[in-house]
N, C-alpha and C positions, 0 to 999 in steps of 0.2 A: 599236798602236791595235787594240782589239778589233773584230771583224766585227759590225757592227750594222746590220741590214737593216730599213728602214722600210717597212711594207707598207700601212699606212692612216694618215690624218691628219685631224684636225679641231681647230679653234682652234690652240693650240700643242701639243695632245696628239697622241700617236701609238701605233700598235700596231707593235711592232718584234720582230725575232729577234735575240737577243744569243748569240753563240757563247761557250761556256765549256768547260773541261776535261770537264764531265760533261753535255755536250749543249747544245742551245739552249733558251733560256727566251724565253717570249712576254711582252713588256711591254705595258701596265703589269703589274707583278708585285709581289706582297706576300711578304716574307720574315719569318715569325714568329721571334721571338727565343726561343732555347733556352738555358736556364742549364745548363751541363754538370754541376752538382752536384745538380740537382733534376729527376727524371723525372716532371714534372707531367702533360704529355701527351706520350707517347712520340713522337719524330720520325717513326717509321714510321706511326703513326696520323695525324699532321698531313699526311704525304705523301698518305694515302688521301683526306683531306679537300680536296686540291686544291692543296697547296703544291708549286711547282716548286723552291723553294729555302728555305733557312733561314739564320739568321744566329746565330752564337754568339760568345762572348767568349774570345778567345785568351789575354788576360791572366789570366782566372780559371784557365784550364787551366795556364798558364805557372807561376803562382806556387804551384800545388798539386803537390807531388812525386807523389802518388798519381795525379792526373789526367794529369800531364805524362808519367810513365812509361807509363801505359796507352795514351794517344793516340800517343805515339812507337812503341809496340810494334805497335798495330793499325792506325794511321792514323785520320785524323779521321772519315772516312765510316763506317768499320766500328765505331768506338768509339760513334758516335751512332746507328748503325743507319739511315742515310739515304742513299739512292742518288741523290739529286738534287744540285742545286748547293748548295754550303755557302760562305757568306761569313763572314769572321771580322772582329771588331772588335778594336781594339788596346789598349784600356784607357783611352780618352779619357774615357768616362763616369766611371770611377772617379777619374780625374784631375780632373774637374770637381767631383766630390762631396768628395773627400778632399784635394785640393790637390797630391797627388804620387802616383807609382807607382814600384814597385821594378823597373824595367826601362827599358833604353834604346830609342830608335827602332830602331836597327839590330838589336838582340837580338829585339824582337818582330816585326819585319818578317821576319827570317830564320827565326823559329820558326813563323811562319804558312806560309812556304813548305815548311818541313821536315815539317809535319804534313799537308800535302796540301790546303791551303785552296784553293778555287776562285777566290775574290775576296778579295784581301789589302788591308788598310788600314793606312797608317802612323800613328804616334802623334802625332796633331794636338793643338793647344791649343785647347779650346773656350772662347771668351771669353763670359762672361755679359752679358746685354743692359744691365745697369746699370753696366758697367765705363766708366771714363774712356777718351777716345780714345787717350791715350798707352799705356794698358794694352793696348787692342786692337791698336794698332800693333806694340807689343812681342811680343805673342803671335803675331801673324800672321807677323812676320819669323822667329820660331822654327819655326812650322809650314811656311813656305816652304822653309826650309833642310832640314827633315826630309823634305819631299816630294823635294828634289833627291837627298838621299841614298837614299831608297827607290827612286827611279827608277834610279839607278845600280846598286843591287843587282839590281833586276828585270831589267836589261839582261843580267846575267851568267847568268841562269838559262835553261836550255834546256828550257822547258816552256810551256804555254799558260795559265798562271794570269793573272787579270786584276788590275790594280793600281788602287786608288781614290785619287782626290785629294780629300780633304776641304777644303771651301772655308769659310774663317773670315772674321772682320771684325766680329763683334758686329752692332750695329744700324747701322753706318756704311756707306752704300751705296757710297761710293768704295772703301772697303777691300774690300768683297765683289767689286766689279768688279776691283780689283787682284788679289785672290786667284784669280778665274776666269781672267783674262788669263794670269797667270803660269803656272798649272796647264795651261792649253791649249797654251801654247808648249812645255811639256815632253811633251805628247802622252800623257796618261794614258788608261786604258780606260774609267773611269767617274768621273764628277764628283759628289761627295756634299756636299749642303748641311748644315752642321753648326750645332750650338748654337741650334736652333730650338725646342726642347721648352719652355724656359722662356717664350718668347713665346707659344706655343700654349696652354700651361697657364694663362696670365693673359689669354687671349682677345685678344691683341694681333695679330689677323689682318691689320689693315691694314699692319703692319710686315712681317709674313711674306710677304704678297702683294707688297709693294713690293720687298722684297729678292730674292725669287725672280725678279721681273721684270728687276731690275737685272742679275742673273747671267745670265739667258737672253739678255739684250740683247747680251752680249759673248762668250758661248760659241758655238763653231761649232754649226750646226744639227744636225749628225750625232752629237753627243755624248750618250751615255746619262747621265741625271741621277738621283741617288738622294737622297731627303729623309730624313735620319736622324730617328728618333723619332716620325714622323707615322703613329700606329698607329690612330687613330680614323677609322671609315668616313666620318664627316661631312666630313672634309678631303680625301678622295681625289678627287672630281670637280673640285674647284677646283685642287687641285695638279696633277693631270694636264692640265687646261687650260692651266696655266702652264708645262708642258713637263717635268714630273717623270715618270720612267719606272719607278722602283723605290721601294719603301717597306719599312721594317722595323717590326714591331709587337711591343712588350712589353705594349702595353695590354690584350690579350685576357686575359692572365694577372693583371696588376696590378689591373685593374678588377675582375676575378672575385673576387680575395681580399677586396676591399671590398664585395662583393655588388652590383657595378654591372653592368648588362645593356646592351650596345651595340645601338644602332639607327642607321640611316643619318641620321636626324635628330636624334640626341642620345643622352643616357644616362638610363637608368631605374634606380632602386633596386629590387632584387628584392623587397623588403618591401613595396613599393607596387604591385606588379603583380597584377592580378586575372585577366586573360587575356593570354596571350602573343601578341604581334603578329607572330610568326614561325612558319614551318612547317618549320624545320629538324629535324634527327633528334632533338634534345633537346627542343625545344619541342612537337613533335608527339606525343612519347611521355611527356611529364610535365606535370603541372599546376604552377603557380607554387608552390602550397603544398607539393607533393612535392619540388621543388627546394629550397625553403627548408629543409625538414626533413631533407634527405638528408645523410648522412655524407660524400658526395661533392659537396656543394654547389658548391664552388669550381671543381672540375674541370668539372661540368656547365655552369656559367655560362661558363667559359673556352671550352668547345667551341662553345657558341652564339655567343660573341663572334667566334671564328674563322670560323664558317660565315657569319655576317652580313658579315664583312670580305671574305671571298673573293667572296661574292655581289655586293657593291658593285663590287668590281674588275671582275667579269664584266659588270655593268651598264654600267660606264663604257666598257668595250671595245666593246659593242654600240652604245653611243651614238656612239663614234668612227666605227664602221663605217657607221652610219646618218646621219652628219653632223648629229647633234643633241646634241652636248656642250654647246653654249651653253645650249640649253634646259634640260638636266639641271642645269647649274651654276646657272642662274637660279631653278631650282626648289629646290635644295639650300641656297643661301645664305639662304633665308628661314627656315632652321631656327634661326638665331641672329643677333641684331642686329649682333654684332661681325663676323661673317662677311659679312653684307650690306654693312656699312659698308666693310669691307676690299675687297670686289669692286668697289665703286663708285670706288675709287681707280684702277681699271684704265682709266678715261677718260684719265688722264695717259699711259698706254702704248698708245693706240690705234694708233699707227704700228707698234709692235712686234707687236701682234695681227694686223694687217694683212699684215705680212711673212710670218707663218706660216700664217694661216688660208686654206684653199682658197677660190678665187674663184667655184667653182661648186658648188652643193649641190642637193639634191632639193627642199628647202622651206624656209621661213623662218616659224617660229612665234613670234609676239610674246608674251612672258610678263611684261612690265613695263617700267618706264623703263629698266632696264639694257640692254634690246634696242636702245635708240636708239644705243648706242655700239659695236654690233658692227661689225666690218670691212665687212660687207655694205652697211650704211647709209653708212659713210664713203666707200666706193668708188663708190657711186652718186652721191653728191654731186660727187665729183671728175669723174666721167664726164659728168655733166650739164653741168658747166661747159665741157667740151672739145667737146661735141656741136655739130655744124653743124645749124642749123634753117632750113629753107627755107620761103618764103612771107611774106606781108605780114601775115597775121592767123592767130592760133593759138587754138583753143578748149581750155581746160583744164577738164575735168569733175570736179567734186567729189562728184557725186551718182549718176552712172551710167557706162556704157561708151561713150557717144556724145560722142566729143571727139578732137582731135588728140593731146592729152595726157590722162592720168588723174591723179588726185590720191589719194594714200593715205599716211597717217601710218604710220611716221615718216619715210618716203622723200621725200615730197612729189610733185612731178610726175614722170611718166615716159611715154614715147611709148606710145600705145595699141597700136601694133604689137608691143610687148613685153609685152602682158597676159598671156601664157602663158609668160613667161621669168623665171628667177630673177635677181635676188631679189625685186624689187618685185611682178612678176606672180604669183609663187608665194607671196607673203607672206599669212599668215592673221593678221588683226588683229581685236580685239574692236570692236564697234560703239561702245561707250562707252570710248574709249581715254583714257589719261591726258593731261592738258593739256600735259605736257612734250613728248610725242610729237607733238601737234598743232603746238606752237610750233616744234619743230625742222623739221617738214615745211614750215611756212609760211616760215621763214627760207631754206630751200632754194629755194622758189618765188620769193621776193623777190630772192635772189641771181641766179637765172636772168632774172628780168625786167630787173634792173639791167644784166646783161651784154648783153641783146638790145634795146636802146633803139629800134632801128629796126622792131621787130615790135609789132604790136598784139595784146595778150593779152585774151581774153574769158573770164572766170572764170564758169562755170556752177555756180551754187549753189542751195540751198534757204534756207528761212527760218532754219533752224538755224545754218547756215554764215554767213548775213547778220549774225546777232547776234554771232557769234565774231569776225568781221572788221570790226565797226563802228569799232573804235579804230585800225585800220591806215590810214595815209595813203598810198595807192597812187599811183605816178607816173602821168603823163598817158596813157601808152600802155597803161593798164589800164581795162577796163570790166567791171562786174558784171552778170551776166544771172541774175536770180532766177526759178527754176522751182519748181513744186510747193509743198508746205507748208513 
């Protein structure tokens, strides 16, 4: 098992230090994809842009005599001119596209070791999302057998290379869990979620988010997780919040060749841009017209795409350190309706989020109805039920700080003595909050009232709250006190 030191956490995301043969990398980390046949942006230049690691395809090298001889002679790092961490893929992408590859699992795993790969990937079977269950089960059995074979080979090597366990199972959550449990029992160094690109390309983010949650629910918390093919910066905050530590991106180059310009909130066509919304080296020294008319158009767009991708990774890291990753996610998911819909499915995984999310933070910024289902709100409701309340009469103030309890959506009631304490006391909420947050807060209040039937509750409200509460039938131990307008 690789040494993976977690130094900061928020939601299910973390900043970690992963030990590799070429030094430690700090996660979350983005590995740009390098085609060994095409010197699009030289790896040494990508290194200067902030890349701790890159990923290249060992199968492409293996099946080319010219490349194979050169890499065997020089070693992978010297051949590519990159002194950081190099991860290699096994040809699974080619397998998914063409249906077959001219190499066995043993051959490609041993080849990756021979050429000095830092992070080695077995030849898994990526099952498409539209496959029948029987197909997915058969592919998973083959993948698991190959993982056992790769693990046995890895045990024989006297080096510090890391071994990846690709997790498969198509869209079937029980198969994804089975794959994760099986791989974890073999004790791999990194666990990589595969065959997600077709789902992301078709905006099926609800399935992506559910499958990531299912996998995280059974993997040990200390395991580094890689998400294959998630190269758009729009997905980084959500994926990190779900426990992903590493990404690889071919999108920066593929999108550039199609004239597509990446932003954290989506994709723009270079032909439709009048003013660049970015201040990277490319965008600050060129106009959109200059880029469009340049003979190096694709390379310039690719450079920008990499800059904005690395910037988003750094922004995610800072959000983790500030304990504001929830706020960042809830902002980014509004970039696309499918992403928003997918994140709202996380209500089903509230217990999983609560397991990972830190119980104390600096602040709670309400950003929308999704904030109602954060672990802080759920923990508050649980603790309120367990709280001992002394006295025969309790004043709950909806309108000011003068009461035994204060009332604030989406939390509901909380002791006034905790008015300077996280989470409810530190919560910043808008005055005109969504009705869903008010309903949740009122449900919490009613649960407390029903639990404490021997206590008389006086609800101090104004005319606005009187209107909102008019249809609620309170029990006999509740009295409304209307004050102000």
